[in-house]
PLY file of the C-alpha trace (Angstrom):
ply
format ascii 1.0
element vertex 408
property float x
property float y
property float z
element edge 407
property int vertex1
property int vertex2
end_header
47.80 142.87 27.92
51.50 142.61 28.93
53.07 139.26 29.83
55.53 139.08 32.66
58.67 136.98 32.69
57.14 134.59 35.19
54.26 133.94 32.83
56.64 133.44 29.96
59.20 131.16 31.74
57.08 128.99 34.03
55.29 126.80 31.39
55.29 126.53 27.64
52.69 128.89 26.35
49.70 127.29 24.59
49.24 127.91 20.87
45.92 129.65 21.53
47.84 132.44 23.39
50.19 133.22 20.55
47.79 135.83 19.24
47.66 137.52 22.65
51.44 137.35 22.73
51.63 139.11 19.37
49.38 141.86 20.71
51.54 142.39 23.77
55.00 142.28 22.21
57.15 144.58 24.22
60.49 144.02 22.82
62.99 141.48 21.95
62.53 138.96 24.78
58.96 138.04 23.75
60.17 137.24 20.27
62.93 135.04 21.67
60.34 133.08 23.74
58.12 132.53 20.73
61.18 131.34 18.83
61.79 128.71 21.53
58.17 127.57 21.37
58.32 126.75 17.65
61.30 124.39 17.49
62.11 123.23 13.98
59.63 120.49 13.16
58.90 121.20 9.56
59.82 123.43 6.68
56.84 125.59 7.41
58.02 126.18 10.97
61.48 127.08 9.69
59.87 129.61 7.45
58.08 131.11 10.45
61.36 131.25 12.46
62.98 133.29 9.72
60.07 135.66 9.80
60.38 136.05 13.56
64.10 136.93 13.13
63.07 139.52 10.62
60.54 140.97 13.05
63.19 141.05 15.77
65.50 143.16 13.66
62.68 145.43 12.67
61.48 145.92 16.23
64.98 146.83 17.48
65.36 149.38 14.76
61.95 150.95 14.50
58.53 150.83 16.19
56.73 151.76 13.00
57.04 148.17 11.66
55.22 146.70 14.62
52.14 146.02 12.52
54.18 143.89 10.11
55.49 141.69 12.90
52.03 141.46 14.36
50.74 140.08 11.04
53.56 137.55 10.98
52.68 136.31 14.44
48.99 136.07 13.46
49.99 133.94 10.47
51.96 131.66 12.79
49.02 131.48 15.16
46.59 130.54 12.34
48.91 127.77 11.18
48.99 126.11 14.59
45.29 126.64 15.06
44.62 124.86 11.74
46.82 121.94 12.79
44.93 121.55 16.07
41.54 122.01 14.41
42.31 119.44 11.73
43.34 116.89 14.37
40.21 117.58 16.35
38.12 117.51 13.18
39.56 114.12 12.19
38.53 112.63 15.51
35.17 114.37 15.32
34.61 113.22 11.75
35.48 109.61 12.64
33.10 109.72 15.59
30.47 111.34 13.37
30.95 108.67 10.68
30.58 105.93 13.29
27.48 107.62 14.62
26.04 107.98 11.11
26.76 104.30 10.37
25.04 103.27 13.57
22.10 105.49 12.72
21.93 104.01 9.20
21.98 100.45 10.54
19.34 101.38 13.06
17.33 102.99 10.28
17.63 99.84 8.14
16.45 97.73 11.06
13.59 100.14 11.59
12.71 99.98 7.89
12.73 96.17 7.96
10.54 96.11 11.03
8.27 98.69 9.44
7.91 96.62 6.24
7.23 93.48 8.27
4.62 95.32 10.28
3.08 96.72 7.08
3.00 93.25 5.50
1.34 91.73 8.55
-1.10 94.63 8.63
-1.88 94.23 4.91
-2.43 90.47 5.26
-4.63 90.95 8.29
-6.60 93.66 6.51
-7.01 91.45 3.43
-8.28 88.57 5.57
-10.72 90.83 7.35
-11.96 92.32 4.06
-12.30 88.85 2.50
-14.18 87.52 5.52
-16.46 90.54 5.49
-17.12 90.22 1.75
-17.88 86.49 2.14
-20.23 87.20 5.01
-21.94 89.96 2.99
-22.30 87.69 -0.05
-23.65 84.88 2.10
-26.15 87.20 3.69
-27.19 88.58 0.30
-27.57 85.05 -1.07
-29.74 84.10 1.88
-31.92 87.14 1.37
-32.16 86.47 -2.36
-33.04 82.80 -1.85
-35.56 83.76 0.79
-37.20 86.25 -1.56
-37.27 83.71 -4.40
-38.62 81.03 -2.10
-41.38 83.34 -0.89
-42.16 84.32 -4.47
-42.30 80.67 -5.47
-44.59 79.76 -2.57
-46.95 82.60 -3.38
-47.21 81.52 -7.01
-47.65 77.92 -6.00
-50.39 78.80 -3.51
-52.13 80.84 -6.19
-51.94 77.95 -8.63
-53.25 75.53 -5.99
-56.20 77.77 -5.21
-56.98 78.06 -8.89
-56.79 74.31 -9.33
-58.94 73.67 -6.23
-61.59 76.04 -7.56
-61.59 74.25 -10.93
-61.76 70.92 -9.15
-64.83 71.96 -7.16
-66.41 73.53 -10.21
-65.99 70.47 -12.44
-66.17 67.85 -9.71
-62.66 66.60 -10.24
-60.73 64.52 -7.75
-56.99 64.97 -7.59
-54.25 64.84 -5.00
-51.84 67.62 -4.20
-49.09 67.99 -6.76
-50.83 66.06 -9.50
-52.03 68.00 -12.51
-51.98 71.63 -11.36
-48.63 71.33 -9.65
-47.09 69.43 -12.52
-48.12 72.17 -14.93
-46.78 74.75 -12.53
-43.39 72.99 -12.06
-41.57 71.73 -15.11
-37.96 71.03 -16.01
-36.52 70.68 -19.49
-33.63 68.46 -20.57
-31.66 68.18 -23.80
-28.82 65.71 -24.46
-26.30 65.53 -27.25
-23.28 63.40 -28.14
-19.90 65.12 -28.23
-17.83 62.63 -30.18
-17.66 58.91 -29.53
-16.78 58.91 -25.81
-18.41 62.09 -24.49
-21.86 63.61 -24.19
-23.53 66.80 -23.00
-26.67 67.35 -20.95
-28.35 70.78 -20.70
-31.26 71.43 -18.33
-33.30 74.57 -17.72
-36.51 75.88 -16.19
-39.21 78.15 -17.61
-38.32 81.83 -17.88
-40.32 82.82 -14.83
-38.24 80.40 -12.71
-34.85 80.94 -14.36
-33.42 82.16 -11.06
-34.38 78.98 -9.21
-32.11 78.76 -6.12
-31.97 74.97 -5.72
-29.84 72.35 -7.49
-30.61 69.14 -9.40
-29.54 65.50 -9.21
-28.39 64.08 -12.56
-27.69 60.48 -13.46
-26.87 58.66 -16.68
-26.51 54.94 -17.48
-25.74 52.64 -20.39
-28.78 50.91 -21.90
-27.36 49.54 -25.17
-23.72 48.74 -26.00
-22.85 48.71 -29.71
-25.87 46.61 -30.65
-25.26 43.95 -27.98
-28.43 42.69 -26.32
-27.00 41.37 -23.07
-25.07 43.65 -20.71
-23.37 42.94 -17.41
-24.72 44.48 -14.21
-21.54 46.43 -13.65
-21.93 48.11 -17.06
-25.50 49.23 -16.43
-24.82 50.86 -13.05
-25.82 54.55 -13.26
-23.38 57.39 -12.69
-25.00 59.82 -10.20
-24.10 63.52 -9.86
-25.73 65.20 -6.85
-26.44 68.88 -6.15
-25.54 70.03 -9.65
-26.01 73.76 -10.18
-24.40 74.16 -13.60
-26.96 74.18 -16.39
-24.55 72.36 -18.76
-23.07 69.04 -17.59
-20.35 67.06 -19.38
-20.77 63.27 -19.55
-17.39 61.52 -19.85
-15.94 58.00 -20.25
-18.71 56.71 -22.52
-18.63 53.78 -24.94
-18.56 54.50 -28.67
-21.71 53.79 -30.67
-23.75 53.12 -27.52
-27.08 54.40 -26.20
-27.42 56.16 -22.84
-30.31 57.38 -20.72
-30.07 60.65 -18.76
-32.42 61.57 -15.89
-32.42 64.93 -14.12
-34.40 65.52 -10.89
-35.15 68.96 -9.49
-34.42 69.42 -5.78
-37.41 71.20 -4.17
-38.41 72.23 -0.67
-39.90 69.47 1.52
-43.56 68.72 0.96
-43.59 69.05 -2.83
-43.65 66.34 -5.42
-40.39 65.66 -7.23
-40.15 66.87 -10.81
-37.83 65.16 -13.27
-37.06 64.84 -16.98
-35.33 62.11 -18.94
-33.90 61.69 -22.41
-31.83 59.23 -24.40
-28.94 59.81 -26.78
-26.40 57.76 -28.71
-22.66 58.37 -28.96
-20.97 58.47 -32.35
-19.48 55.32 -33.88
-15.81 54.48 -34.18
-14.10 51.99 -36.44
-14.12 48.48 -34.95
-11.05 47.50 -33.00
-11.82 43.78 -33.14
-12.18 41.32 -36.05
-14.78 38.63 -36.77
-13.96 35.39 -34.96
-15.03 31.76 -34.76
-14.73 31.07 -38.51
-16.22 27.76 -39.75
-16.39 26.30 -43.23
-18.44 23.69 -45.10
-16.51 22.46 -48.11
-17.52 20.79 -51.31
-15.69 20.13 -54.53
-16.61 23.45 -56.20
-18.06 25.41 -53.29
-16.94 26.69 -49.89
-19.44 27.95 -47.31
-18.04 30.21 -44.53
-19.71 31.52 -41.39
-18.34 33.63 -38.51
-19.23 35.49 -35.33
-19.27 39.29 -34.96
-16.45 41.03 -33.03
-16.75 41.20 -29.28
-19.16 43.81 -27.91
-16.48 46.09 -26.50
-14.55 45.93 -29.79
-17.41 46.81 -32.15
-17.58 50.55 -31.31
-20.97 50.86 -32.92
-23.59 49.01 -34.92
-22.06 46.64 -37.50
-23.28 47.91 -40.88
-21.63 45.30 -43.16
-18.90 42.70 -43.55
-16.26 42.50 -46.25
-14.72 39.15 -47.21
-11.93 38.04 -49.52
-11.01 34.60 -50.93
-7.58 34.13 -52.56
-6.30 31.11 -54.49
-2.92 29.86 -53.24
-1.91 27.62 -56.16
-0.71 28.38 -59.66
-3.71 26.74 -61.24
-6.28 28.76 -59.27
-4.83 32.26 -58.96
-8.09 34.01 -58.40
-9.43 36.59 -55.92
-13.06 36.83 -54.89
-14.26 39.86 -52.91
-17.67 40.78 -51.65
-19.75 42.32 -48.87
-22.61 41.20 -46.67
-25.08 43.16 -44.55
-24.30 43.54 -40.88
-26.97 41.06 -39.87
-25.58 38.34 -42.21
-22.58 36.39 -40.94
-22.18 33.74 -43.63
-21.31 33.46 -47.33
-21.18 30.68 -49.94
-18.58 30.97 -52.72
-19.17 28.80 -55.76
-17.45 27.86 -59.05
-14.18 26.87 -57.46
-11.69 24.24 -58.60
-11.87 20.84 -56.87
-8.94 19.90 -54.67
-7.51 23.44 -54.65
-6.17 25.45 -51.69
-7.73 28.80 -50.80
-7.28 31.49 -48.09
-10.26 33.34 -46.58
-10.59 36.33 -44.20
-13.24 38.94 -43.32
-13.59 42.26 -41.51
-16.40 44.33 -40.02
-17.61 47.86 -40.82
-19.40 50.57 -38.84
-20.54 53.98 -40.02
-17.08 55.31 -39.04
-15.06 52.82 -41.12
-13.64 49.30 -41.19
-11.80 47.25 -38.62
-8.91 44.76 -38.86
-9.02 41.58 -40.94
-9.68 38.30 -39.22
-6.97 35.66 -39.04
-6.19 33.96 -42.35
-8.19 30.77 -42.83
-6.67 28.23 -45.30
-8.95 25.52 -46.68
-8.90 23.10 -49.62
-11.92 22.11 -51.67
-12.74 18.40 -51.77
-11.96 16.23 -54.77
-14.46 16.03 -57.60
-17.63 14.15 -56.58
-16.49 13.80 -52.97
-18.13 15.93 -50.28
-17.82 13.64 -47.29
-15.44 15.98 -45.47
-15.71 19.54 -44.19
-13.40 21.84 -42.23
-14.50 23.52 -38.98
-12.94 25.99 -36.55
-9.47 26.21 -38.03
-7.83 29.49 -36.98
-4.15 30.35 -37.40
-3.87 28.41 -40.68
-4.47 25.04 -39.00
-6.81 22.80 -40.98
-8.96 20.35 -39.05
-10.67 17.69 -41.17
-13.66 15.98 -39.55
-15.37 13.06 -41.26
-19.11 13.36 -41.45
-20.83 10.37 -39.88
-23.54 8.67 -41.99
0 1
1 2
2 3
3 4
4 5
5 6
6 7
7 8
8 9
9 10
10 11
11 12
12 13
13 14
14 15
15 16
16 17
17 18
18 19
19 20
20 21
21 22
22 23
23 24
24 25
25 26
26 27
27 28
28 29
29 30
30 31
31 32
32 33
33 34
34 35
35 36
36 37
37 38
38 39
39 40
40 41
41 42
42 43
43 44
44 45
45 46
46 47
47 48
48 49
49 50
50 51
51 52
52 53
53 54
54 55
55 56
56 57
57 58
58 59
59 60
60 61
61 62
62 63
63 64
64 65
65 66
66 67
67 68
68 69
69 70
70 71
71 72
72 73
73 74
74 75
75 76
76 77
77 78
78 79
79 80
80 81
81 82
82 83
83 84
84 85
85 86
86 87
87 88
88 89
89 90
90 91
91 92
92 93
93 94
94 95
95 96
96 97
97 98
98 99
99 100
100 101
101 102
102 103
103 104
104 105
105 106
106 107
107 108
108 109
109 110
110 111
111 112
112 113
113 114
114 115
115 116
116 117
117 118
118 119
119 120
120 121
121 122
122 123
123 124
124 125
125 126
126 127
127 128
128 129
129 130
130 131
131 132
132 133
133 134
134 135
135 136
136 137
137 138
138 139
139 140
140 141
141 142
142 143
143 144
144 145
145 146
146 147
147 148
148 149
149 150
150 151
151 152
152 153
153 154
154 155
155 156
156 157
157 158
158 159
159 160
160 161
161 162
162 163
163 164
164 165
165 166
166 167
167 168
168 169
169 170
170 171
171 172
172 173
173 174
174 175
175 176
176 177
177 178
178 179
179 180
180 181
181 182
182 183
183 184
184 185
185 186
186 187
187 188
188 189
189 190
190 191
191 192
192 193
193 194
194 195
195 196
196 197
197 198
198 199
199 200
200 201
201 202
202 203
203 204
204 205
205 206
206 207
207 208
208 209
209 210
210 211
211 212
212 213
213 214
214 215
215 216
216 217
217 218
218 219
219 220
220 221
221 222
222 223
223 224
224 225
225 226
226 227
227 228
228 229
229 230
230 231
231 232
232 233
233 234
234 235
235 236
236 237
237 238
238 239
239 240
240 241
241 242
242 243
243 244
244 245
245 246
246 247
247 248
248 249
249 250
250 251
251 252
252 253
253 254
254 255
255 256
256 257
257 258
258 259
259 260
260 261
261 262
262 263
263 264
264 265
265 266
266 267
267 268
268 269
269 270
270 271
271 272
272 273
273 274
274 275
275 276
276 277
277 278
278 279
279 280
280 281
281 282
282 283
283 284
284 285
285 286
286 287
287 288
288 289
289 290
290 291
291 292
292 293
293 294
294 295
295 296
296 297
297 298
298 299
299 300
300 301
301 302
302 303
303 304
304 305
305 306
306 307
307 308
308 309
309 310
310 311
311 312
312 313
313 314
314 315
315 316
316 317
317 318
318 319
319 320
320 321
321 322
322 323
323 324
324 325
325 326
326 327
327 328
328 329
329 330
330 331
331 332
332 333
333 334
334 335
335 336
336 337
337 338
338 339
339 340
340 341
341 342
342 343
343 344
344 345
345 346
346 347
347 348
348 349
349 350
350 351
351 352
352 353
353 354
354 355
355 356
356 357
357 358
358 359
359 360
360 361
361 362
362 363
363 364
364 365
365 366
366 367
367 368
368 369
369 370
370 371
371 372
372 373
373 374
374 375
375 376
376 377
377 378
378 379
379 380
380 381
381 382
382 383
383 384
384 385
385 386
386 387
387 388
388 389
389 390
390 391
391 392
392 393
393 394
394 395
395 396
396 397
397 398
398 399
399 400
400 401
401 402
402 403
403 404
404 405
405 406
406 407
């Protein structure tokens, strides 16, 4: 391919045609044109200009060195091609990076949406599986109860027929659900104290009816509070637990040292006589929290007689087993201490061989099987003078002495 002067002078030749120019060099003028096209813009371009000058000299002198100049022009062409490609690549890379970033953001959004959809799907699946499992269990329970109920009815019918035949044979008269049914249906109950304020009730059926499908009603009530005979109506109200299916039931908030009654009733299908069991138990004692009260005294010259009332019912925490008393002399001439005990049913004591006209202090405390309670308030009293017993002291708590003259 040979370039004409018109082609060379009309417009600047593009870089992509430099290679074609190198292939069609036909003398000195082409080299001059290429020299104009690569004006000095950098050291590299200057280097190329010097090479073109060298090629010019060579071409004017000899045609044999044409290949050398051709290589030089190819080198120049590759340089400019690299420059253009790098510029284009930079733009392409930036566009590609932007595209990749957009794709990554889109991918992240897609991943988030996918995880949300998976979560919703998992929750929905779990709900469906749970609902199905509940429905299956309910259906199985119904079938099981139905089978047990049918089994129970068959056994009951068999027992009734047997009882009816015995009744006809022996001429007995009995109503439905009396003897034969009672022997056929039976519930067992066992109660036990768990400390001083808790109890336990355990109920069960015979082995052949251990898988009984119905529940029981359980109730317990206070019948005796720490040895007190009279109880308020509010304290004797029963605590009722309905539809109990657990075989072991905890009884809470009980009084210490008190007796309770537990009744358990078996829930049966309509038309059958109710079966129940009952049992009593007593909670363990605690030490009394209250002291004897209402102290009174009958005084003489050498003897003091004391009597008192037991602690309040709610403060006894059990049956009072004994009382302990103590008498202390408060003067220098009668520094003595008398101690003793009395049975729980005895609430009085007479202390003899004392000094006439002397001052003494008395107090007492109650015991249960768990231990002793607090002392009563100190009671100070003075014996009468020798041969004089016309006075006695009564109801004198908090160290106040009240002298009342006996009327004759």
